[in-house]
C-alpha positions as a printed Julia matrix, in Angstrom:
195×3 Matrix{Float64}:
 121.68  110.48  106.2
 121.43  107.53  108.58
 122.47  103.95  107.75
 120.34  101.68  105.57
 119.39   99.44  108.5
 118.51  102.42  110.7
 116.2   103.85  108.04
 114.56  100.48  107.39
 114.07   99.89  111.12
 112.6   103.37  111.53
 110.34  102.98  108.47
 109.08   99.68  109.9
 108.49  101.16  113.38
 106.54  104.04  111.85
 104.38  101.77  109.72
 103.7    99.51  112.73
 102.16  102.43  114.63
 100.69  104.53  111.85
  97.09  103.4   112.32
  97.11  104.42  116.01
  98.76  107.68  115.0
  96.15  108.4   112.32
  93.32  107.79  114.81
  94.86  110.22  117.31
  94.72  114.02  117.36
  98.53  114.23  117.49
 100.72  115.61  114.71
 103.75  113.97  116.37
 103.49  110.47  117.81
 106.09  109.0   120.2
 107.13  105.61  118.85
 106.96  102.69  121.3
 109.83  100.94  119.55
 113.3   102.28  120.36
 116.39  102.49  118.18
 119.27  100.1   118.77
 121.6   101.24  121.57
 124.41  102.31  119.21
 122.04  104.36  116.99
 120.5   107.83  117.32
 117.08  107.81  119.05
 114.07  107.59  116.77
 112.24  110.83  116.06
 108.53  111.02  116.75
 106.29  109.74  113.99
 104.78  112.38  111.73
 103.51  111.96  108.2
 106.26  114.25  106.88
 108.9   112.36  108.84
 107.64  109.06  107.45
 107.81  110.4   103.88
 111.38  111.61  104.41
 112.43  108.27  105.91
 110.94  106.59  102.85
 112.83  109.03  100.61
 116.14  108.23  102.33
 115.55  104.49  101.94
 114.79  105.0    98.26
 118.03  106.96   97.84
 119.94  104.09   99.47
 118.29  101.31   97.45
 121.24  100.79   95.08
 123.5   100.22   98.11
 121.22   97.62   99.74
 122.12   93.96   99.91
 119.52   91.39   98.82
 118.01   91.01  102.32
 117.69   94.78  102.72
 116.12   95.1    99.27
 113.56   92.4   100.11
 112.78   94.11  103.41
 112.44   97.48  101.68
 110.09   95.99   99.06
 107.92   94.52  101.85
 107.79   97.88  103.64
 106.83   99.63  100.4
 104.0    97.12   99.89
 102.83   97.7   103.45
 102.91  101.47  102.86
 100.81  101.11   99.68
  98.19   99.08  101.59
  98.08  101.75  104.31
  97.76  104.49  101.68
  94.8   102.71  100.07
  93.05  102.08  103.37
  93.78  105.38  105.14
  94.05  107.93  102.31
  91.52  110.38  103.82
  93.04  110.21  107.3
  96.54  110.65  105.86
  95.31  113.66  103.9
  93.81  115.31  106.98
  96.9   114.62  109.09
  99.15  115.89  106.29
  97.13  119.09  105.97
  97.55  119.77  109.7
 101.27  119.13  109.5
 101.65  121.35  106.43
 100.4   124.31  108.47
 102.86  123.55  111.24
 105.79  123.1   108.82
 104.91  126.37  107.1
 104.93  128.22  110.45
 108.3   126.74  111.43
 109.78  127.69  108.05
 108.35  131.22  108.27
 109.87  131.65  111.77
 113.23  130.45  110.51
 113.16  132.88  107.55
 112.42  135.72  109.98
 115.48  134.68  112.02
 117.51  134.56  108.82
 116.36  138.07  107.85
 117.31  139.35  111.29
 120.74  137.7   111.11
 119.96  135.31  113.97
 120.41  132.06  112.01
 123.56  130.31  110.81
 124.35  128.28  107.68
 124.07  125.13  109.81
 120.53  126.17  110.76
 119.6   126.42  107.07
 120.79  122.88  106.36
 118.61  121.56  109.2
 115.62  123.89  108.8
 115.11  123.02  105.13
 113.66  119.74  106.44
 110.49  121.68  107.26
 110.33  123.07  103.72
 110.93  119.63  102.17
 108.28  118.05  104.35
 105.77  120.73  103.35
 106.28  119.8    99.69
 106.16  116.07  100.37
 103.04  116.35  102.52
 101.25  118.14   99.67
 101.34  114.86   97.72
  98.93  113.34  100.24
  96.44  116.2   100.58
  93.38  117.12   98.58
  93.15  120.47   96.81
  90.87  122.59   98.92
  90.76  126.2   100.07
  93.0   125.49  103.06
  95.78  123.7   101.16
  95.64  126.27   98.35
  96.02  129.07  100.91
  98.96  127.25  102.51
 100.61  126.88   99.1
 100.08  130.56   98.31
 101.68  131.56  101.61
 104.6   129.22  100.96
 105.14  130.77   97.52
 105.45  134.19   99.18
 107.98  132.72  101.63
 109.91  131.23   98.71
 110.12  134.72   97.17
 111.54  136.03  100.46
 114.02  133.15  100.49
 115.45  134.17   97.1
 116.5   137.52   98.6
 118.16  135.81  101.57
 120.11  133.12   99.74
 122.48  132.51   96.85
 122.69  129.61   94.4
 124.64  126.63   95.71
 125.37  123.01   95.0
 122.93  120.53   96.56
 123.22  121.03  100.34
 122.25  117.53  101.54
 123.75  114.08  101.02
 124.35  113.73   97.27
 122.44  110.43   97.2
 119.23  112.41   97.78
 119.69  114.7    94.8
 117.61  112.55   92.42
 114.85  112.31   95.02
 114.79  116.1    95.45
 115.34  117.66   91.99
 116.11  121.36   91.74
 112.97  122.25   89.78
 110.77  121.2    92.74
 113.16  121.58   95.67
 115.15  124.65   94.61
 115.72  125.71   98.23
 118.03  122.67   98.62
 120.26  124.22   95.95
 120.72  127.51   97.8
 122.51  128.72  100.9
 122.1   131.83  103.03
 124.01  134.89  101.92
 126.0   136.68  104.58
 123.75  139.19  106.28
 125.33  141.82  108.49
 123.56  142.62  111.74
């Protein structure tokens, strides 16, 4: 997990450009604002990426100083205004991204089944699975999202055969944000598969 200031800066940069992003056809939007020179570069804006950045900031809230808490509260208020104004556009964009995240997760599981993926890959690739779940909170229930969910459930069944129970695999501060009952794949790790 990145630093508090990095996540707040990124959250702010994403919110500053979200309206242009929502009016575009892109699923990934290159941010005009750049990270500070001593920080990792910013990822492209996506709805799933924004939700995960928000999740990380929430997990860091107890560690924030008073200025950071005030900034975080302002960003949350801004996000709520955007949600109210752009709910339909966010839903459409989220639905598109859900399909992409599902395909990336399915490809990774195939690599895992074939023994072409490492434990490190699992730690990183679960971001696609988390984002799928988070994106679902912004979409309407329709035939497309229900079909995506059904496909993901079948992938989750495949995952059970490829993994074993584990302690939470990400930064422990995120455990409350991603409870096991909803994000069980973050409490598993790949079993050793011989080629």
